[in-house]
C-alpha positions as a Python dict, from the first residue, in 0.01 Angstrom:
ca = {
    (1, 'M'): (0, 0, 0),
    (2, 'K'): (99, 323, -131),
    (3, 'R'): (177, 559, 155),
    (4, 'L'): (111, 953, 31),
    (5, 'G'): (92, 1256, 263),
    (6, 'L'): (-105, 1509, 201),
    (7, 'F'): (19, 1897, 226),
    (8, 'G'): (-265, 2154, 243),
    (9, 'G'): (-137, 2546, 192),
    (10, 'T'): (-191, 2872, -3),
    (11, 'F'): (157, 2835, -129),
    (12, 'D'): (144, 3162, -162),
    (13, 'P'): (483, 3130, -236),
    (14, 'P'): (584, 2814, -184),
    (15, 'H'): (895, 2839, 37),
    (16, 'V'): (1216, 2604, 149),
    (17, 'G'): (1053, 2603, 506),
    (18, 'H'): (753, 2424, 269),
    (19, 'L'): (961, 2194, 103),
    (20, 'A'): (1205, 2128, 452),
    (21, 'L'): (867, 2024, 587),
    (22, 'A'): (745, 1806, 377),
    (23, 'E'): (1072, 1594, 282),
    (24, 'W'): (1087, 1566, 670),
    (25, 'A'): (782, 1410, 712),
    (26, 'R'): (812, 1227, 417),
    (27, 'E'): (1130, 1081, 575),
    (28, 'R'): (999, 1032, 928),
    (29, 'L'): (678, 880, 830),
    (30, 'R'): (827, 660, 580),
    (31, 'L'): (610, 798, 295),
    (32, 'D'): (628, 698, -17),
    (33, 'Q'): (496, 1020, -200),
    (34, 'V'): (387, 1377, -43),
    (35, 'L'): (116, 1522, -228),
    (36, 'F'): (121, 1942, -226),
    (37, 'V'): (-268, 2074, -212),
    (38, 'P'): (-322, 2431, -310),
    (39, 'A'): (-629, 2611, -164),
    (40, 'G'): (-863, 2687, -357),
    (41, 'Q'): (-1029, 3006, -113),
    (42, 'P'): (-853, 2942, 198),
    (43, 'P'): (-1090, 3133, 504),
    (44, 'H'): (-819, 3248, 709),
    (45, 'K'): (-658, 3473, 409),
    (46, 'R'): (-863, 3778, 266),
    (47, 'A'): (-857, 3727, -141),
    (48, 'A'): (-758, 4073, -224),
    (49, 'R'): (-399, 3975, -83),
    (50, 'L'): (-368, 3592, -271),
    (51, 'S'): (-159, 3599, -570),
    (52, 'G'): (-412, 3386, -830),
    (53, 'E'): (-487, 3037, -784),
    (54, 'R'): (-312, 2916, -1126),
    (55, 'H'): (-42, 3138, -1030),
    (56, 'R'): (29, 2953, -683),
    (57, 'L'): (-50, 2606, -873),
    (58, 'A'): (245, 2752, -1116),
    (59, 'M'): (428, 2855, -860),
    (60, 'T'): (450, 2496, -623),
    (61, 'R'): (478, 2299, -937),
    (62, 'L'): (780, 2494, -993),
    (63, 'A'): (885, 2456, -626),
    (64, 'I'): (859, 2114, -656),
    (65, 'R'): (985, 2008, -984),
    (66, 'G'): (1322, 1731, -942),
    (67, 'N'): (1161, 1591, -624),
    (68, 'P'): (1020, 1272, -769),
    (69, 'A'): (854, 1195, -413),
    (70, 'F'): (643, 1526, -433),
    (71, 'A'): (341, 1582, -668),
    (72, 'V'): (49, 1860, -658),
    (73, 'S'): (-300, 1782, -679),
    (74, 'T'): (-576, 2034, -785),
    (75, 'V'): (-845, 1915, -601),
    (76, 'E'): (-911, 2219, -347),
    (77, 'L'): (-860, 2453, -681),
    (78, 'E'): (-1130, 2263, -865),
    (79, 'T'): (-1361, 2290, -618),
    (80, 'S'): (-1339, 2642, -538),
}
């Protein structure tokens, strides 16, 4: 069975702290993959201060490139 970790956040922008935490969790919990899930409309952040969804998605994809254990899910963006 594949062990999957879900990592949700605004990722505006994604930064080295996000990546370090995801890698730490992957190693510590022996996960096969960490799935980054950018939030569609986070209730605790004002929309006027957020980058657009497609920009946050693109930034997240760029941030995780090169790590085959990381992937991105658009499920939150599709339902917002």
